[in-house]
N, C-alpha and C positions, 0 to 999 in steps of 0.2 A: 409414729407415722400413721396417717390415715391411708386407707386402701379402699378403692372402689372396684369391685368386680362388675364389669359392664356387659350387658346384653346377653347374658346366658339364660338358659332355661332353668329356672329355679324349681327344683323338685324337693319339697319339704313336707313329708307326710304328717309330721307333728302338727302342722298348721293347715293341712290339706291345700297346700300351695303347689301349683303347677302352671308356670307361665314365664314369659320373658320379663325379667326384672333386673335391676342393679342391686348390689349388696354393698353397703357402706360399713367398713370396719374401723373402729377407733379404740385405741388402748386395749387391743386384744379382744374386743367384744363386738357383737353385732349392734350397730348403731341405727341402721335403717335398712328396710327392704322396700323398694319401690321403683317406679318407672322414671327414667331420665333424672336421676339424682344429680343435684348441682355439684360441679367439680370446683373446689376451691384451691387455694395454694397448698403446696407441700402434700399433695395427694398422689399416691402411686396408683396408676391405672392398670388393671389386668383385663385384657380383652378376652371375654368368654363367649363371643359369638360362635354359634355352632356347638357349644359345649353344654353339658349338664352341670348345674351348680347344686350340690346336695350337702346335707350335714356330713361331717366326717363319719366314716363308717365305724361301727362298733363290732368287734369280734369277741364274742363271749366265751370262746373255747380255744385257748392257746396254751401250748407247752413251751415255756421259755428255757427250761432245763437248768437255769442258774437259780440257786446254788447247787453245785455238785457235779454237773455234767456239762461244763463249759466247752468241752470238746465237741459237743453236739450243737449248742447254741448258747449265747449269752444274752443278757437283757439288752445290751447295746445292739447286737446283730439282729435280735428279734424285733426290737423297736424300729430299727432301720428298715427291715422287711415290711413291717406294718405300715410305716409311712409310705413306702413305695407302692403298697397295695391300697392306699387311700384310707387306711385304718388310723383313726386318731385316738381311739380308746380300745383297750383290750383287757380281758380278764384271763389271768394265768392260773393254770391248774396246779394242785399241790404236790404232784408226784416228783418232787425234786429230791435232792440228797444233801442235807436231811429233809425229811418231809415237812411241808408247811402245816404242822399241827400244833404250833405254839406261836406266841406273839413275837419272839425274837426273829423267826424266819420271815414272818409277815413284815415286820419292821425293816429287815434287811432288803427285801424286794422293793418296798416303797422308797427306801433311801437310795438304793442303786438306780431306780428308775428316775428319780429326781435328778441325780447326777448326770444321767444320759440325756434327759430333757428333750425327748423327741415326741413321744405320745403318752397319753394317760395310761397308767398301768394299775389295774385293780386286782389284788390277790384274791384267790379263792382258797379257803382253808380246807383241811381234811375233816371228814366226818368222824373217822376213827383214828386213834393213835397209831402212827406208823403205817396207816392204810391196811392194817391187819384185820380189821373187821371184828375186833374183840372188845374194845373199850372205847367209849365216846371221847373224842378229842375235846380240848378246852374251848368250846365254841364261844363262850362269853369273852374270853381273853383274846381270841382271834378276831372277833367282831370289833371289840374295843380298839384293837391295833389297826384296823382298817380293812379287814376282809369284807367282801360283798356277798359271799355265799359260801357254802361248804359242799364238798364232793370228795368221794374216794376215786375219782375218775382214773381209769387205767385198771381199776379193780372194782367189782361190785360189792355192795354190802350184803353179804350172803345171809347174815343173821337178821331175821325179820323183826325180832324184838328190838334189836339195836336200832334198826331203821325206824321203827315206830317211835322209840324214845327220842331219836334225833329230830324227827319231824315235829314232835310235840315241843321239844326244847327250842327249836329254831323259830317257833312262833313268837317267842319273847323278843326276838330281834327283827322280826318281819323281813327275814331274807329266805330265799329258797334253798332247798337241798337239790343238788344236781346229781341225777342218778345215771350211772353207767349200768344199763340193764343187761345183765348177762348171768345166766345160771351156769356156774362153773362146772357143775356135775354133768350138764348136758353138752356144754362146749368142749369139755375135757381138753385134749391137746390138739383140737382142730385148728386149721389155718385158713380155710376157705369156706364159702357157702356150701352146705351139704346139698347135693343134687347132681345133675347131669355132669357138670364140669368137674366136680370132685371125683366122680366115678371115672371120667375120661382121663384125668391127670394122675389119679392114684393118690392125690393129696387128701388128708383127713378132713372131713367136713364138719362145719358148725351148723347145726340145724337152726332154722328161723325161730323155732320154739325156744331156743336158749335165750333169745332176747324177749320174746313175747310173754313167756311165763313171768319174767321179772317185771315187765311193764305192767302186767295185770296185778301182780302182788303190790307193787308200789302205788298204783292207782287206788287200790282198796285201802291201803294204809293211809294215803292222803285223805281219802274220803272219811275214814274213821277219825283221824286226828285233826282234820281241818287245817293241816299244815300246807305250806307252799312247796309244790313239787315241780321240778323241771326235768324233763326227759332229754338226755343228750343223744345226739347222732342217731335219730330214728331211721331205721333201714328196711322195715318190712311192711307189707300191706296190712297184716293183722295188727301190728303195733299202731299204725295210723287209725284203724277202725276202733281199737280200744281207747285211744286218747280222744277221738271224736265223741264216742259215747260218754266218756267220763266228763268231758266239757259240757255236754248236754245235760248231765245230771248235776252240774254245779260244782264239781271237784275243782280245787284250785291247782290246776295243772297247766304248764306251758311246755313247749317242746321246740327242738331245733333239728334242722337237717343240714348235712354237709354238701358242698358242691360235688364231691365225688360220688355220693350216694344218689343224687338226682341226675347225674350226668353219665355215669359209667355202670357197666354190669359185669357179672362174673365171667363173661366170655373173654375178657382181657386176661384172665388168670391162665388161660390155656398156653400162653407163651412163657410161663414160669418166671415172669419179671417180678422180683421181690418188691418193686415199687407199686405193685397192685395189692400188696398185702396190708390190709387195714382191719381194725376191729371196732365195730362189727364189720364183717367182710362185705365186699361188693356182692350185691344180690342179683335177682333175676330181673328181666325186663318188666315183668308185671309189678314187682316191688318198686322199681324205679318210677314207673308211671304212677303208682299209688302215692309215693312221696310227693311227686309234683302236684297231684290232685289235692293232697293234704295241705301243701303250701298255698295253693290257689284258694281253697275254701276256708283258710284260717285255722285249721286244725293244728298245723305246725306254724309257730309264731315267728321263728327266727332262723336265719342262715348263719352258720358258724363254720370256721375252717377246720377245726380240730388239728391245727398246725402241730405236727409232731416230727421235728427234725431228728435224723440219726446220722451217724458218720457213714462215709462211703464204705469203709471196711465192714461195718455191720450189715449194711444193706446188700453188699455184694456176695453174701453167703448164699448157700442153697436155700430154696424157698422155706423149707421147714424150720431152718435155724434163724433166718432173718427176723428182726423185730417187726412188730406191727407198727404202722403209721406212715403218713406222708406229710410233706410240707404243704401249706395252703394259703399263707397270708398274702403272697404276691399274685396269686391266681384267683383269689376269692371273688373279686368283682368281675373280672373278665369271663370266668367260667359261668357265673350267674347270669350275666348279660347274654352270653352266647346261647345258653341252654334254657333260659326261662323267658327273657324279654324278646329276643330276636326270633324265638319260636312261637311267640304270642301266647305263652302259657300264663304269664303274669304281666300286668301293666306296670309302668314305671313306678307309680306311687306305691303299689303293693310290694314290688320288689325292694325298693329303697327303704320302705318301712321295716322290712325284715332284717335289714342291715343297719338300721339306725334307731328309730324311736322304740321299736318293740324290744330289742335287747336292753335298751336303756330303762324301760319300765320294769322288765323282769329283774334287773339287778339294782334298781333304784339309783341309776347313775345320772349325774348332772350333765347330760350330753344328748346327742341325737336330734337336735333341733336348730333351726335358724331364727328362732324367736328373738326379738329385740331385747338386748340385755344379756343374752346367753354368750358363752365363750365362742369365739370365731373359729370353731373347728369345722373346716370346709373341705370338700373334695370336688375337684373339677375333673370331669369325665368326658372323653370323646367316645360317644356310644357307637360310632360307625367305623372307627379306625381298626384295621385288622393287624394283629400281631401274631408272631410265632413264639411260643414259649421256649425260652432258652435257659435251662436250669443253671448253666455255668455263669449266668449273669445275675443270679439271685443275690440279694443282700443277706439273706439268711445263710447260715453255715450249711444248712441242709440242702441237698440236691435231690432228695428222694421224692420225685413227683411222677405220676403216670401221665401228666399232661405235657411232658417235654416233647417238643417238636410239633405239637398241635397248633393249628391256626385258630385263633379266637377273635371274636368281634367285639370291640369295646375295651377301653383301657383308661387308667388313671393318667391325667396330664399334670395335675398339681395337687398337693396336699398342704393345707394350712392348719396349724395347731395354735390356738389362742392368737390368731392373726399373724403368725410367723410361718413363713414357707419352710416346711421340713422335707418336702420332696417337690421338684428335683433339687438336689443339693450335692455337695461333695461328700456324699455318704461313704464312698470307698475309702477316702482318707480318714474319715471319722472312725471307721470301724476296723481299719487295717491292723491295728494293734490287738484286736480281739480274735483274729483268725489263727 
């Protein structure tokens, strides 16, 4: 079937397009983008007046939990959550059980995602075997199986020599290493940002330097090896400054920020809600502002959710015992629009670029554009509609969000993957058996 999306404001940073256009979809691909496209027979019309029409969003930092922790999330429920959030492509981290450090796990994830058939799933393999930081994983094998990057996310690579060798080796495949920057000796058993709030609450703090020391180390290693480095979930002002300087020096580095780090601060921790417990922790207002400025000036290239679902029982423990992480796929766009676009920190082209074409370039994905001939992965957005976040209605199994009950401005209206509407749909029925 042919589809014409009519009268929407097409925002396509890959082609520097921002204007009122129609989009013609045929055989799952973009056939034309133009004004007043002729409507023939057997054409489905989608009225997009008053809506934004963008490439499907790309979330390059997602924890799907399957295989091994299907009680937290499955590939089916995670993909349903992605579709509801306007995400048509996601990259999933390797800290599953077993760890994605070999081709059999990579192949399983790809096979399962094809069976679910909702959004594109791109596995990220481990840098080290078992995420132990002792011996390099079989990167060539993982890459040949379909991985788009390697990371030990959830744990840092503490061994500098191993990180150096991994950066050198990854050059053979032209993919990035994604670094979770944390010095475990400095962070120790901390659970919140070290500072006034940690003193006030009595919770053990994680100093900003725990992140910044590792950012500096990995930037120096990337400079030495000429490898491709991507810094995950940047959270401090000094980290932003270090990355900015490295880019000016020609280091091959990219970086991402999460909606919670540019929207929330450590002040929320004072109520001891475990849904504010993330790693890296929520930082100060000055750090939050620095992350926004780094997004605006291009120091930080992408916005990613770091979607990390946990069971209710795990997150209802006391703060010290609860696991780190929050869910973010279904609030990714709304939080970004509310706190970046509607506050005039980023214009639409810049914001959408950080959710589409930029992560596509970082991971070498065939996505993030409305170019003629590309897959019709499309997100329709009402930028003005106000919504109240209700975690009980998430498609994800995870309910662990600090945004529950908040009013946000802007939401996803429809998501198309290869020309097929994947949201809204009867998702509840589709994933009922997975819960």
